[in-house]
C-alpha atoms as an extended CHARMM CRD file, in Angstrom:
* protein
*
        64  EXT
         1         1  MET       CA            181.1330000000      -96.2670000000       38.0080000000  PROA      1               0.0000000000
         2         2  GLN       CA            181.8670000000      -99.1300000000       35.2780000000  PROA      2               0.0000000000
         3         3  PRO       CA            184.1300000000     -101.8340000000       35.5130000000  PROA      3               0.0000000000
         4         4  PHE       CA            187.0040000000     -101.7780000000       32.8650000000  PROA      4               0.0000000000
         5         5  VAL       CA            188.5860000000     -104.9360000000       31.8710000000  PROA      5               0.0000000000
         6         6  ALA       CA            191.8200000000     -104.6380000000       28.9980000000  PROA      6               0.0000000000
         7         7  LYS       CA            194.6080000000     -107.8200000000       28.0750000000  PROA      7               0.0000000000
         8         8  PHE       CA            198.0940000000     -106.8020000000       28.5920000000  PROA      8               0.0000000000
         9         9  ARG       CA            200.4560000000     -109.4390000000       27.1040000000  PROA      9               0.0000000000
        10        10  THR       CA            203.3620000000     -107.6760000000       29.1660000000  PROA      10              0.0000000000
        11        11  PHE       CA            203.1580000000     -104.3580000000       31.5510000000  PROA      11              0.0000000000
        12        12  ARG       CA            205.1880000000     -102.5710000000       29.6090000000  PROA      12              0.0000000000
        13        13  GLU       CA            201.9250000000     -102.4950000000       27.0100000000  PROA      13              0.0000000000
        14        14  ALA       CA            199.6270000000     -101.6750000000       29.8140000000  PROA      14              0.0000000000
        15        15  GLU       CA            201.3680000000      -98.8200000000       31.5530000000  PROA      15              0.0000000000
        16        16  PRO       CA            201.1910000000      -96.3160000000       29.3390000000  PROA      16              0.0000000000
        17        17  ALA       CA            196.9700000000      -98.0670000000       28.3190000000  PROA      17              0.0000000000
        18        18  THR       CA            196.5490000000      -97.8170000000       32.4230000000  PROA      18              0.0000000000
        19        19  ARG       CA            197.8120000000      -93.8950000000       32.4490000000  PROA      19              0.0000000000
        20        20  ASP       CA            196.2710000000      -92.4870000000       29.1400000000  PROA      20              0.0000000000
        21        21  TYR       CA            192.5050000000      -94.4210000000       30.6600000000  PROA      21              0.0000000000
        22        22  TYR       CA            193.0140000000      -91.9580000000       34.1240000000  PROA      22              0.0000000000
        23        23  ARG       CA            193.5800000000      -88.9520000000       32.1470000000  PROA      23              0.0000000000
        24        24  ARG       CA            190.1530000000      -89.4000000000       29.7420000000  PROA      24              0.0000000000
        25        25  LEU       CA            188.1940000000      -89.1000000000       32.8410000000  PROA      25              0.0000000000
        26        26  SER       CA            186.5690000000      -86.6110000000       34.4390000000  PROA      26              0.0000000000
        27        27  PRO       CA            188.1950000000      -85.4110000000       37.6810000000  PROA      27              0.0000000000
        28        28  GLN       CA            184.4100000000      -86.1850000000       39.6470000000  PROA      28              0.0000000000
        29        29  GLU       CA            184.6950000000      -89.7820000000       37.8380000000  PROA      29              0.0000000000
        30        30  ARG       CA            188.8190000000      -90.2040000000       39.6100000000  PROA      30              0.0000000000
        31        31  LEU       CA            188.0550000000      -88.5890000000       43.3340000000  PROA      31              0.0000000000
        32        32  GLU       CA            184.7880000000      -90.6590000000       43.0220000000  PROA      32              0.0000000000
        33        33  ILE       CA            187.5200000000      -93.6540000000       42.8630000000  PROA      33              0.0000000000
        34        34  LEU       CA            189.0200000000      -92.3180000000       45.0870000000  PROA      34              0.0000000000
        35        35  PHE       CA            186.2950000000      -92.6410000000       47.4800000000  PROA      35              0.0000000000
        36        36  GLN       CA            185.5480000000      -96.4120000000       46.1680000000  PROA      36              0.0000000000
        37        37  LEU       CA            188.9980000000      -97.6480000000       46.8900000000  PROA      37              0.0000000000
        38        38  ARG       CA            189.1630000000      -95.7400000000       50.1490000000  PROA      38              0.0000000000
        39        39  GLU       CA            186.2380000000      -97.3380000000       51.8510000000  PROA      39              0.0000000000
        40        40  MET       CA            187.5030000000     -100.1420000000       50.2310000000  PROA      40              0.0000000000
        41        41  ALA       CA            190.2990000000     -100.4680000000       52.3930000000  PROA      41              0.0000000000
        42        42  HSD       CA            188.2100000000      -99.1310000000       55.5020000000  PROA      42              0.0000000000
        43        43  LYS       CA            186.5030000000     -102.4200000000       55.4120000000  PROA      43              0.0000000000
        44        44  GLU       CA            188.8790000000     -104.5840000000       55.2580000000  PROA      44              0.0000000000
        45        45  ASN       CA            190.6950000000     -103.1520000000       58.0660000000  PROA      45              0.0000000000
        46        46  ASN       CA            187.4100000000     -102.8070000000       59.8700000000  PROA      46              0.0000000000
        47        47  ALA       CA            189.3680000000      -99.6590000000       60.6080000000  PROA      47              0.0000000000
        48        48  THR       CA            187.7760000000      -97.4780000000       63.3860000000  PROA      48              0.0000000000
        49        49  PRO       CA            189.2060000000      -94.0210000000       62.9650000000  PROA      49              0.0000000000
        50        50  ARG       CA            192.2250000000      -94.2340000000       65.6050000000  PROA      50              0.0000000000
        51        51  ARG       CA            192.0950000000      -91.6230000000       68.7330000000  PROA      51              0.0000000000
        52        52  LEU       CA            193.8240000000      -90.5160000000       72.1150000000  PROA      52              0.0000000000
        53        53  ALA       CA            191.5060000000      -92.3630000000       74.7120000000  PROA      53              0.0000000000
        54        54  ARG       CA            190.3400000000      -89.6420000000       76.8450000000  PROA      54              0.0000000000
        55        55  VAL       CA            191.4090000000      -90.0160000000       80.1640000000  PROA      55              0.0000000000
        56        56  TYR       CA            190.0610000000      -88.4660000000       83.2720000000  PROA      56              0.0000000000
        57        57  ARG       CA            191.1620000000      -88.6040000000       86.5990000000  PROA      57              0.0000000000
        58        58  VAL       CA            189.6770000000      -86.4560000000       90.1900000000  PROA      58              0.0000000000
        59        59  THR       CA            193.0830000000      -86.1590000000       93.0330000000  PROA      59              0.0000000000
        60        60  GLN       CA            193.0790000000      -84.6450000000       95.7320000000  PROA      60              0.0000000000
        61        61  LEU       CA            195.5350000000      -82.3480000000       96.6080000000  PROA      61              0.0000000000
        62        62  GLU       CA            197.4270000000      -81.5550000000       98.9780000000  PROA      62              0.0000000000
        63        63  ARG       CA            197.3250000000      -77.9550000000      101.1350000000  PROA      63              0.0000000000
        64        64  GLY       CA            200.7940000000      -77.9770000000      102.1890000000  PROA      64              0.0000000000
């Protein structure tokens, strides 16, 4: 995916241009962007998959 840069004077001008840009992309290109953003977010947070810790205990039951 090639970076795309455009300059606008106001946010009001930029919003429609941004929407049009993403509308022109193919679904495959949109997914590629999504995966790139996801990967960047995980790298920045040093994120590891959050899972429950597995704890095992062996206990003796009292017979009564």
